[in-house]
Structures are given as C-alpha cells and as structure tokens.
C-alpha positions in Angstrom: 1.7 167.1 56.1 0.8 163.5 54.8 0.2 162.6 51.3 -1.4 159.4 49.8 -2.5 157.8 46.7 -6.4 156.7 47.0 -7.6 153.5 44.9 -11.2 154.1 44.7 -13.7 151.2 43.4 -17.3 152.7 42.0 -20.2 151.3 41.5 -21.2 150.1 38.2 -21.2 152.6 35.5 -20.4 155.7 38.0 -16.8 155.9 37.5 -17.0 159.3 35.7 -19.5 160.9 38.4 -17.3 159.2 41.2 -14.2 161.2 39.9 -15.7 164.3 39.5 -17.0 164.2 42.9 -13.9 163.1 44.8 -12.6 166.1 43.3 -14.7 168.5 45.1 -13.5 167.0 48.4 -11.1 169.2 50.3 -8.0 167.6 50.9 -8.3 165.9 46.9 -5.9 167.4 44.8 -6.3 165.5 41.4 -8.6 162.4 40.9 -8.6 160.5 37.5 -10.1 157.5 36.1 -7.9 154.3 35.2 -9.0 151.0 34.3 -7.8 147.8 36.4 -9.4 146.6 39.4 -10.0 150.3 40.9 -12.0 153.0 38.9 -10.4 156.0 40.2 -7.5 157.2 41.5 -7.5 160.1 43.9 -3.8 162.4 45.2 -4.5 163.5 48.9 -3.0 165.9 51.4 -4.0 166.5 54.8 -1.9 167.8 58.1 -1.4 164.6 59.6 -2.6 160.8 59.8 -5.7 161.7 61.9 -6.4 164.3 59.4 -6.2 161.9 56.3 -8.1 158.8 57.7 -11.1 161.9 58.9 -10.6 162.7 54.8 -10.9 159.3 53.6 -13.8 158.1 55.9 -16.1 161.3 55.8 -15.3 162.9 52.3 -14.2 160.0 49.5 -16.1 157.1 51.8 -19.2 159.8 51.9 -18.9 160.1 48.1 -22.4 158.3 46.4 -21.2 155.7 44.4 -17.7 154.6 46.1 -17.9 151.7 47.2 -14.3 150.8 48.4 -11.0 152.4 49.0 -7.4 151.5 49.5 -5.5 154.1 51.1 -1.6 154.4 49.6 0.4 156.7 52.2 3.3 158.2 50.3 6.7 157.5 52.2 10.1 159.3 51.8 12.4 156.9 52.0 
C-alpha cells in the first residue's frame, strides 16, 4: 500500500467545490481546504505506485477546476 499527500491548486473561487469533488474520488481518504500556495490538500492511498499515478492523473487531475497538483509520497524511515 502506498500513501501520499496531494497538494492541489484550483481555479480562482473554486476551492470549496474542488475539495468536495476530490473527496468523492476513490482512494481519497480525506481532503481539506487550506491557505497558502495550494488550495486543497488530499490524503490518498493506492495499492502501488502505478495505481497511485492513475489515481492522481485520472481521478484528482480529472476534477473540474483543478489546475495543478504536487504529490508527496509518504515514506517510512
């Protein structure tokens, strides 16, 4: 299992709707509106890195209003 935090930029004024829609994406366990350079942060999990890539590319980046994402995989050190 691979976990990650996804930082999401949204179109101006769309952050609340983007957050709501991201929460509905399979594999997203939480999403919150935040302040700073990103508008939403989502916590996600997938079976492996390939599945994580698909979740981001088709699930989160497919949400209307998402303009950019930055994925931060969780590491166990």
